[in-house]
C-alpha positions, 0 to 999 in steps of 0.5 A: 377292818374285821378282827383287827385286820385292816383290809387292803383298800383300807391301807391305801389314800386316793389322791386326785389333782383336779382342774375343770374336768368336768363329769370326769372327777365324779366318774374317776371317784366312783369307778375307784370306790366300787360298789362294795366296802372297804374302799380306799379313802379319796383326797381331792385337792382342786386347783381353783376350778370353775367348771363345777366339777367339784359341784357335782360331787355327792357327799360320800364318806372317807371323801375330802375335797380341799379347794385351793385358791390358786392353781397349785399345780399338780405336783404341789397339790400332791404334796399338799395332800401327803402331810395328812396321809397316814396310811401305808399307800396312796394312789396318785390318779388323774380325774380323767383315769379309770381303775377298779378295785380289782386292779388296785388290789393288785397293785397293793399286792405288788408292793406288798411283794416287793418292799424295796419298790417305792411305786408301781403302775399298770398299762394305760390305755385310751378310751378306744383301747389303745396303749397310750404313749409313756404307758411304758417308758424309759427315764430320758437322757439327752439322746432319748429325747432327741429320738423321740424328736427328730424325723427318722432318728435311730436313736432309741426314744423314751416310749416304748409302747411299741415293743412288746409287752411283759408277760409278768411285772417286772422292775422297770424305769418308769412308768406312766404318771396317769395313775401310781400306787406310791409307798407313801414312807418312800415319798416322804423319804425323798420329799414329795414331789419337786414343786418346781415342775408345775406340770409335766416332767414331775412324774419322771423326775419323782421315779428318777429321785426314787431310783437314786435313793435306792428304790425300785419302780414296778410294772404290773402289765396285768392291770389295766387303766383307762385314761381320757387323757387331756380333759383339762389341758385342751381349754389351755393348750398354749400353757400346757404347752409352755409349761412341758418345754420348761419343764424339760428343761429343768429335767435335763438340767437336773438328771442329764447334767453330766458331761454337759458342756456349757456349748452344748448347753446353750444349744439345747436351751436354744433348740427347745425354746425354738421348739416351742416358738415352732409350736406356738402357732399350731397350739393357737389354732386349736383354740 
């Protein structure tokens, strides 16, 4: 802070929900803070990790670690941090994600220039330099879910990474939930994340609720985020797969239930359960 002016990164609190992410958590924090001051404050909500990822963290100024006695899930973890956040913006970032301070500055500038935007992100790439599925995407509808899962379907799907990326920052339906800069007031206004989504679809649910409340979502394609992906979920592949199917069912009931007949709803639920059961042996073989 110089001459009473708050620098952009001091207006951000980063929230990292951690569960057995190993050395990635420390790497994420170091990359985010950079070498120069000022840097964003960081709150780590640890969901009862047992891998030493918390113990690896050095004692740093503006780093707060809160350890839960059980796995709260992603949304509950962010909501716990939200209660104490006083900054204008919060960065929700996965522990296996890397973003540099200059990229975060661009995201702050994007929200500053668009006061009706609740959330902004950039394009998300894996560690080999390939854009990840879901880096650019639509909000799901029942038809688009079918377009994702049915082979040879001509229906449009959810993922947009097969289409040319925009050249400039644009308003979009949805972005990746791996790294999101969120306007704190907007998140408080919609009541935070829905804690009923233990994992998966909680980010899409939030973006849908932002849009329903009159807020917009933005993507800055010039901001690059690196995301290893699946660092903690690989250790519990079956539970994650089942949670994904449960969360899909909740999302469809919450946001896609208009003109949904009883027989069609029953058919969808049966298909989701059957798909999970078909995936179960494959996930067990990965263990």
